C-alpha positions in Angstrom: -28.4 -5.3 3.9 -29.9 -8.4 3.4 -27.7 -10.9 5.4 -29.9 -14.1 4.4 -27.9 -16.6 2.2 -29.7 -18.6 -0.5 -30.7 -21.8 0.2 -28.9 -23.2 -3.6 -25.7 -24.6 -2.9 -24.4 -23.9 -6.6 -25.2 -20.2 -6.2 -23.4 -20.3 -2.8 -20.2 -21.9 -3.8 -20.2 -19.3 -6.8 -20.5 -16.4 -3.9 -18.1 -18.2 -1.8 -15.4 -18.4 -5.0 -16.3 -14.4 -5.7 -15.0 -13.9 -1.7 -12.1 -16.1 -2.3 -11.0 -14.2 -5.2 -11.7 -10.3 -3.6 -9.7 -11.8 -0.7 -6.9 -12.8 -2.9 -6.8 -9.6 -4.7 -6.9 -7.1 -1.5 -3.6 -9.7 0.0 -1.6 -8.8 -3.2 -2.7 -5.0 -2.4 -1.5 -5.4 0.7 1.6 -7.3 -0.2 2.6 -4.6 -3.0 2.3 -2.0 -1.0 4.2 -3.3 1.8 7.0 -3.9 -0.5 6.6 -0.2 -2.2 6.5 1.0 1.4 10.0 -0.8 2.2 11.7 0.3 -1.2 10.5 4.0 -0.2 11.4 4.3 3.0 15.1 2.8 2.1 15.4 5.2 -0.5 14.7 8.3 1.8 17.4 7.1 3.9 19.5 6.9 1.2 18.0 10.5 0.4 18.8 11.6 4.0 22.2 10.7 3.8 23.3 12.3 0.7 21.3 15.6 1.6 23.3 15.6 4.8 26.9 15.0 3.0 26.1 17.5 0.3 27.6 20.9 0.4 25.9 22.3 -3.0 22.9 24.3 -2.7 21.6 23.3 -6.1 22.1 19.3 -5.2 20.6 20.4 -2.1 17.6 21.9 -3.1 17.4 18.8 -5.5 17.3 16.3 -2.6 14.8 17.9 -0.5 12.4 18.0 -3.2 12.9 14.1 -4.1 13.0 13.5 0.0 9.5 15.4 0.2 8.0 13.8 -2.8 9.6 10.0 -1.1 7.8 11.4 2.2 4.0 12.3 0.2 4.0 8.6 -1.7 5.1 7.0 1.2 2.2 8.5 3.5 -0.2 7.6 1.0 0.7 4.5 0.6 0.5 3.6 4.4 -3.5 4.8 3.9 -3.7 2.6 1.4 -2.1 -0.3 3.0 -4.7 0.4 6.1 -7.8 0.5 3.9 -6.4 -2.9 2.0 -5.8 -4.6 5.5 -9.1 -3.1 7.1 -11.1 -4.5 4.1 -9.3 -7.9 4.3 -10.1 -7.8 7.8 -13.8 -7.2 6.9 -14.3 -9.6 4.4 
């Protein structure tokens, strides 16, 4: 990759604006992922409390399924969050 910068001031300004825009996008992604992760963690806590309070096998199975889905989504979001944070740090 060529790391030389152009001498044209207007081109440099345009490049800087583009990079700043990209940084804002990454920061928004990080914030969004963090919010959804917190929401999912709260949902998992609630579902787990409900699971231990349930006596019906049908309800228990449904709650266990919801917990698995939420845990999978949480894992996906944490991976995306880490990727977005790395992009933000590298930019």
